[in-house]
C-alpha positions as CSV (number, residue, x, y, z in Angstrom):
1,M,58.6,-11.7,22.9
2,R,55.1,-13.0,23.2
3,R,55.0,-12.5,26.8
4,A,56.5,-9.2,26.7
5,A,54.2,-7.9,24.0
6,A,51.1,-9.3,26.0
7,C,52.5,-7.3,29.2
8,L,52.7,-4.2,27.0
9,L,49.3,-4.8,25.9
10,L,47.8,-5.1,29.5
11,A,49.7,-1.9,30.5
12,L,48.3,0.2,27.5
13,L,44.8,-1.1,28.5
14,A,45.2,-0.2,31.9
15,L,46.5,3.3,31.0
16,A,43.4,3.6,28.7
17,G,41.1,3.3,31.6
18,C,39.7,0.1,30.6
19,A,36.6,-0.6,32.6
20,A,33.7,-2.9,32.8
21,P,30.8,-1.6,30.7
22,G,28.0,0.2,32.5
23,P,24.5,-1.3,33.4
24,V,22.3,-2.1,30.5
25,D,19.3,0.2,30.6
26,P,16.2,-2.0,31.3
27,A,13.6,0.3,29.7
28,P,13.6,-1.1,26.0
29,Q,12.9,-4.8,27.1
30,E,10.3,-3.6,29.7
31,I,8.7,-1.4,27.1
32,R,8.8,-4.2,24.5
33,T,7.2,-6.6,27.1
34,L,4.2,-4.0,27.6
35,L,3.7,-3.9,23.9
36,D,3.8,-7.6,23.4
37,R,1.2,-7.8,26.3
38,H,-0.5,-5.1,24.7
39,A,-1.0,-6.8,21.3
40,R,-1.9,-10.4,22.9
41,A,-4.8,-8.6,24.8
42,L,-6.0,-6.9,21.7
43,L,-6.1,-10.0,19.6
44,A,-7.7,-11.7,22.5
45,R,-10.5,-8.8,22.8
46,D,-9.8,-8.8,26.5
47,E,-10.2,-5.0,27.3
48,A,-9.1,-5.4,31.0
49,A,-5.7,-6.8,30.2
50,Y,-5.4,-4.1,27.2
51,A,-6.4,-1.3,29.7
52,V,-3.5,-2.5,32.3
53,G,-0.8,-0.8,30.5
54,L,-2.4,2.5,29.7
55,D,-2.2,5.6,31.4
56,P,-5.5,7.1,32.6
57,A,-5.5,10.1,30.7
58,F,-4.8,8.2,27.6
59,A,-7.0,5.2,28.4
60,P,-10.3,6.7,27.1
61,T,-8.8,7.4,23.5
62,A,-7.0,3.9,23.4
63,L,-10.0,1.9,24.5
64,R,-12.2,3.7,22.0
65,E,-9.9,2.4,19.4
66,F,-10.0,-1.0,20.8
67,D,-13.9,-0.9,20.4
68,R,-13.5,0.1,16.9
69,L,-11.1,-2.8,16.0
70,A,-13.8,-5.2,17.1
71,E,-15.3,-5.4,13.7
72,V,-11.9,-5.9,12.1
73,P,-11.1,-9.7,11.8
74,L,-7.4,-9.5,12.8
75,A,-4.9,-12.4,12.4
76,S,-2.0,-10.6,13.9
77,W,-0.9,-7.5,15.4
78,G,2.5,-6.4,16.8
79,Y,5.2,-3.9,17.3
80,R,8.7,-3.9,16.5
81,L,10.9,-1.3,18.3
82,K,13.0,0.8,16.2
83,A,14.2,3.5,18.6
84,V,13.7,4.2,22.5
85,E,14.5,7.9,23.9
86,R,14.6,8.2,27.4
87,Q,13.7,11.5,29.2
88,G,14.7,11.1,32.9
89,G,14.3,8.2,35.2
90,D,16.8,5.3,35.7
91,G,14.6,2.2,35.1
92,G,13.2,2.1,38.7
93,G,11.9,5.7,39.3
94,E,9.9,8.3,37.5
95,G,10.6,8.8,34.0
96,R,9.4,9.1,30.2
97,A,10.2,7.6,26.7
98,T,9.5,8.2,23.2
99,V,9.3,5.0,21.1
100,R,9.5,4.8,17.4
101,A,7.8,1.4,16.5
102,E,6.8,-0.6,13.5
103,L,3.0,-1.7,13.8
104,S,2.2,-4.5,11.9
105,H,-1.2,-6.4,11.5
106,R,-2.8,-8.9,9.4
107,V,-6.5,-9.3,8.4
108,A,-7.6,-13.2,8.8
109,G,-8.5,-14.9,5.6
110,H,-7.2,-12.1,3.5
111,D,-3.4,-11.0,4.1
112,S,-0.6,-13.3,3.6
113,G,1.9,-10.5,4.7
114,P,1.3,-8.0,7.0
115,V,0.3,-4.3,6.8
116,T,3.1,-2.1,8.4
117,T,3.1,1.6,9.5
118,E,5.4,3.7,11.5
119,R,4.1,5.0,14.9
120,V,5.3,7.1,17.9
121,L,4.3,6.0,21.2
122,E,4.7,8.1,24.2
123,L,5.3,6.4,27.8
124,A,5.5,7.2,31.5
125,E,7.3,5.2,34.0
126,R,5.7,5.1,37.7
127,D,6.7,3.0,40.4
128,G,9.1,1.0,38.1
129,R,6.1,0.1,35.6
130,W,5.6,1.6,32.2
131,Y,2.4,3.2,30.8
132,V,1.5,4.2,27.4
133,T,0.3,8.0,27.4
134,G,0.0,8.6,23.5
135,D,0.1,6.7,20.2
136,R,0.0,8.6,16.9
137,P,1.3,8.0,13.5
138,A,5.1,9.0,12.7
139,E,5.6,12.1,10.8
140,G,4.6,11.2,7.0
141,A,3.0,8.0,8.0
142,A,-0.4,6.8,7.3
143,Q,-3.3,6.7,9.7
144,Q,-5.3,3.7,10.5
145,L,-8.9,3.7,9.6
146,W,-10.0,2.9,13.0
147,E,-8.4,6.3,14.1
148,Q,-10.9,8.1,12.0
149,G,-14.1,6.5,13.4
150,E,-16.4,3.7,14.0
151,V,-15.4,0.9,11.7
152,E,-18.2,-1.2,10.0
153,A,-17.2,-4.3,8.2
154,V,-19.1,-5.9,5.2
155,R,-17.9,-9.4,4.2
156,G,-18.2,-10.5,0.6
157,G,-17.4,-13.8,-0.9
158,R,-14.2,-12.5,-2.1
159,S,-13.8,-9.3,-0.4
160,L,-13.8,-7.3,2.9
161,V,-15.0,-4.0,3.0
162,L,-14.2,-1.8,6.2
163,G,-15.9,1.6,6.2
164,V,-16.2,4.8,8.6
165,G,-19.1,7.1,8.2
166,Q,-20.7,5.0,5.3
167,P,-24.2,3.8,4.9
168,E,-24.3,0.0,5.0
169,E,-25.7,-0.3,1.6
170,R,-23.0,1.6,0.1
171,L,-20.5,-0.6,1.8
172,K,-22.5,-3.9,0.7
173,A,-22.5,-2.3,-3.1
174,I,-18.7,-1.9,-2.9
175,A,-18.3,-5.5,-1.7
176,A,-20.5,-6.8,-4.5
177,A,-18.4,-4.8,-7.1
178,A,-15.2,-6.3,-5.7
179,D,-16.6,-9.7,-5.7
180,R,-17.2,-9.2,-9.4
181,A,-13.7,-7.9,-9.9
182,V,-11.6,-10.6,-8.4
183,P,-12.8,-13.3,-10.8
184,A,-12.6,-11.0,-13.7
185,V,-8.8,-10.3,-12.8
186,S,-8.0,-13.9,-12.1
187,A,-9.3,-14.7,-15.7
188,A,-6.9,-12.1,-17.2
189,W,-3.9,-12.4,-14.9
190,P,-3.3,-16.6,-14.6
191,E,-0.9,-16.0,-11.9
192,K,-1.1,-17.1,-8.4
193,W,-2.3,-14.3,-6.1
194,A,-4.6,-14.1,-3.1
195,D,-7.8,-14.1,-5.0
196,R,-9.3,-11.6,-2.6
197,V,-9.2,-8.0,-1.6
198,V,-9.5,-5.8,1.3
199,V,-11.2,-2.3,0.5
200,L,-11.1,0.7,2.9
201,V,-13.9,3.4,2.6
202,P,-13.0,6.4,4.6
203,A,-15.6,9.2,5.3
204,S,-14.4,11.8,3.1
205,L,-11.6,12.7,0.7
206,K,-9.6,14.1,3.8
207,G,-9.8,10.7,5.5
208,M,-8.4,9.2,2.1
209,G,-5.5,11.5,2.6
210,G,-5.0,10.4,6.2
211,L,-4.9,6.8,5.1
212,L,-2.4,7.4,2.5
213,G,-0.3,9.7,4.7
214,A,-0.5,12.5,2.1
215,P,-2.5,15.7,1.2
216,A,-6.0,15.0,0.6
217,A,-6.0,17.4,-2.3
218,S,-3.5,15.3,-4.2
219,Y,-6.4,12.8,-4.8
220,R,-9.2,15.1,-5.7
221,G,-11.1,13.4,-8.6
222,I,-9.2,10.2,-7.9
223,A,-11.8,7.5,-7.3
224,A,-9.6,4.9,-5.6
225,V,-5.9,4.0,-5.2
226,T,-4.2,0.7,-4.2
227,T,-1.3,0.9,-1.6
228,G,1.4,-1.9,-1.3
229,E,5.1,-2.2,-2.3
230,V,6.0,-3.3,-5.5
231,G,8.0,-6.7,-6.2
232,G,8.2,-7.6,-2.5
233,G,7.2,-11.2,-2.9
234,P,4.9,-13.3,-0.7
235,D,6.2,-11.5,2.4
236,A,5.6,-8.0,1.1
237,P,3.0,-5.8,3.1
238,A,-0.3,-6.4,2.0
239,D,-2.2,-4.2,-0.3
240,R,-5.4,-2.0,0.4
241,V,-7.7,-0.6,-2.0
242,I,-8.6,2.7,-0.5
243,V,-11.9,4.4,-2.2
244,N,-12.4,8.2,-2.4
245,P,-15.8,8.3,-1.4
246,E,-16.4,11.8,-3.1
247,A,-15.1,10.6,-6.6
248,Y,-16.2,7.3,-6.5
249,G,-19.8,8.2,-5.4
250,V,-20.4,10.4,-8.7
251,L,-19.6,7.4,-11.1
252,G,-22.2,5.3,-12.3
253,E,-22.5,1.6,-11.8
254,F,-20.2,0.8,-14.9
255,G,-17.5,3.2,-13.8
256,Q,-17.5,2.1,-10.2
257,Q,-17.0,-1.5,-11.6
258,I,-14.1,-0.3,-13.9
259,V,-12.5,1.5,-10.8
260,L,-12.6,-1.7,-8.6
261,T,-11.4,-4.1,-11.2
262,H,-8.7,-1.6,-12.2
263,E,-7.4,-1.3,-8.5
264,T,-7.9,-5.3,-7.8
265,T,-5.6,-5.9,-10.8
266,H,-2.9,-4.1,-9.0
267,V,-3.3,-6.2,-6.0
268,A,-3.1,-9.2,-8.0
269,T,-0.1,-8.0,-10.3
270,R,1.7,-6.4,-7.3
271,A,4.5,-9.4,-7.2
272,A,5.4,-9.0,-10.8
273,T,5.3,-5.2,-10.6
274,S,8.9,-3.7,-9.8
275,A,10.7,-0.4,-9.8
276,S,11.8,-1.5,-13.6
277,T,8.0,-1.3,-14.5
278,P,7.1,1.9,-16.1
279,V,3.6,3.4,-15.0
280,W,2.4,3.5,-18.6
281,L,2.6,-0.6,-18.3
282,S,1.2,-1.2,-14.8
283,E,-1.6,1.4,-15.2
284,G,-2.5,0.4,-18.8
285,F,-2.2,-3.2,-17.8
286,A,-4.9,-2.4,-15.1
287,D,-7.0,-0.8,-17.2
288,W,-6.9,-3.4,-20.0
289,V,-7.9,-5.9,-17.5
290,A,-10.9,-3.5,-16.3
291,Y,-12.1,-3.0,-19.9
292,R,-11.4,-6.5,-21.3
293,D,-14.9,-8.1,-21.0
294,T,-16.7,-4.9,-21.2
295,G,-17.2,-4.5,-25.1
296,R,-16.5,-1.1,-24.9
297,T,-14.9,0.4,-27.7
298,A,-11.3,2.5,-27.9
299,A,-13.4,5.5,-28.7
300,Q,-15.7,5.1,-25.7
301,A,-13.2,4.5,-23.3
302,A,-10.4,7.0,-24.4
303,P,-12.3,10.2,-25.1
304,E,-9.7,12.6,-24.1
305,L,-6.9,10.9,-26.3
306,R,-9.5,10.5,-29.3
307,R,-9.9,14.2,-29.2
308,A,-6.2,14.8,-29.4
309,V,-5.8,12.2,-32.2
310,R,-8.7,13.7,-34.2
311,E,-7.1,17.2,-33.8
312,G,-3.9,15.8,-35.3
313,D,-2.1,15.7,-31.9
314,V,-1.1,12.0,-32.1
315,P,1.7,11.5,-29.2
316,W,5.4,10.8,-30.3
317,A,5.9,8.7,-27.6
318,L,4.5,6.5,-24.5
319,P,3.4,8.6,-21.5
320,D,6.4,8.8,-19.0
321,D,5.8,8.4,-15.2
322,K,5.5,12.0,-14.7
323,A,2.6,12.3,-16.9
324,F,0.4,10.0,-14.2
325,A,1.3,12.3,-11.4
326,F,-1.9,12.9,-9.0
327,G,-2.9,16.5,-9.1
328,S,-1.8,17.3,-12.6
329,D,-4.2,18.6,-15.3
330,A,-7.0,16.0,-15.4
331,E,-7.2,15.8,-19.2
332,A,-3.7,15.2,-19.6
333,L,-3.7,12.5,-17.1
334,A,-6.7,10.9,-18.6
335,R,-4.6,10.7,-21.9
336,A,-1.8,9.1,-20.2
337,Y,-4.1,6.4,-18.7
338,E,-5.7,6.0,-22.0
339,G,-2.3,5.9,-24.0
340,G,-1.0,3.1,-21.6
341,W,-4.4,1.1,-22.0
342,L,-4.1,1.1,-25.8
343,A,-0.3,0.1,-25.6
344,C,-1.4,-3.0,-23.6
345,G,-4.4,-3.4,-25.9
346,L,-2.1,-3.5,-29.0
347,I,0.2,-6.2,-27.5
348,A,-2.9,-8.3,-26.5
349,E,-4.4,-7.9,-30.1
350,R,-0.9,-8.4,-32.3
351,W,0.9,-10.8,-30.1
352,G,-1.8,-12.4,-28.0
353,E,-2.8,-12.1,-24.4
354,P,-0.1,-14.7,-23.1
355,K,2.3,-12.5,-24.7
356,L,1.1,-9.4,-22.9
357,I,1.5,-11.4,-19.7
358,A,4.7,-12.7,-20.4
359,F,5.9,-9.0,-21.5
360,Y,4.6,-7.6,-18.1
361,R,6.4,-10.3,-16.0
362,A,9.7,-10.0,-17.9
363,V,9.7,-6.0,-17.5
364,G,9.0,-6.4,-13.9
365,A,11.7,-9.0,-13.7
366,H,14.4,-6.9,-15.1
367,P,16.9,-5.9,-12.2
368,Q,16.7,-2.1,-13.0
369,R,14.5,0.3,-14.9
370,E,17.2,1.2,-17.6
371,G,16.7,-1.4,-20.5
372,A,13.7,-3.3,-18.9
373,V,11.2,-2.5,-21.7
374,E,13.7,-2.5,-24.5
375,K,15.0,-6.2,-23.5
376,A,11.2,-7.5,-22.9
377,L,10.2,-6.0,-26.3
378,A,13.3,-7.8,-28.0
379,E,12.8,-11.4,-25.9
380,V,9.1,-11.3,-25.7
381,L,7.9,-9.7,-28.8
382,S,10.7,-9.5,-31.1
383,T,10.5,-5.7,-31.8
384,T,12.3,-2.7,-30.8
385,P,11.1,0.5,-28.8
386,E,11.3,2.5,-32.1
387,A,9.1,-0.1,-34.0
388,F,6.8,-0.5,-31.2
389,T,6.2,3.1,-30.7
390,A,5.5,3.6,-34.3
391,D,3.0,0.8,-34.0
392,W,1.4,2.2,-31.1
393,R,0.8,5.5,-32.8
394,D,-0.6,3.9,-36.0
395,H,-2.9,1.8,-33.4
396,L,-4.0,5.2,-31.9
397,R,-4.8,6.5,-35.4
398,G,-6.8,3.2,-36.4
399,R,-8.8,3.2,-33.1
400,L,-9.4,6.7,-32.4
401,A,-9.2,8.7,-35.8
């Protein structure tokens, strides 16, 4: 019976037209080899080797960016192919290809993990060899700073500031503020982190939007933001603090320091922040660290919320995530930040700073948003959401009325 079944199976396969697989398209491997060679030449600063794989029409643009990268201390640079779409050609003749790839790079001495972004590369095949004819961000992906202009680097003791179209003195002042921010954050957040920060300073608000892959108008009035993935652990993409030169520039020295210490806190706490962390906690904690040793009173640091409280408009609940949306009403946004800061201040004052750290970590460690704050309030602070909200509202009245 077994032999008969085997014969039947062979007959069925023959009838089905079973045939050997066709030849494998060599293009993806050839393109991968080209991009690997491209990356090695870039890291070695070998312009001649870098230019070998460039189409003559695209070479001036690519070599201009090659020159701009000279100021960036790269530890790694590489591409991971995600999709290759062929248009014509057979691997040995004329053809074109569109490649979707993930570009990753690390800055030496600063990044434990890479910065990653999606790119679209156009390539042409001639005489059996591939040449890059174009390289751009994928739809919705961020630009890189060196795509926006000449890059100048200022190295601080604990910071690296990369700027485009900025006076050197401004970049030096930002590096000095970042250098002050790092130890201030480490003193407040006694967990292991890089103890270093990379700051990008584009030429304009429009440039900031490009670096974030978002409309520039969304960040008007926002002095700086921090990029990065929450809860990713040591292998997560590296953070970048991106300064809005227009909004940052109108602040005084004190305000600029608050901004950079706040954003550096996000860098330090990234591994302990997750999708379970409400924005009032992550932003409130960053403000708490930034104001921690400044001597500023609640009335000085929370003017918008103070105005509301004195008018009898005490918020009934902690601000939800929507209250922190960029581009929303500026006064409402300020009240949301101030409310989160005062909530973290309440925990630090009543339960102690170690409990605030433990609470932050416990919320971020919860597997989902639902129940994260409730569980941490119970296990770390021995309270309930209702009791904590009531205490927070009393705290607002006591500090701001």
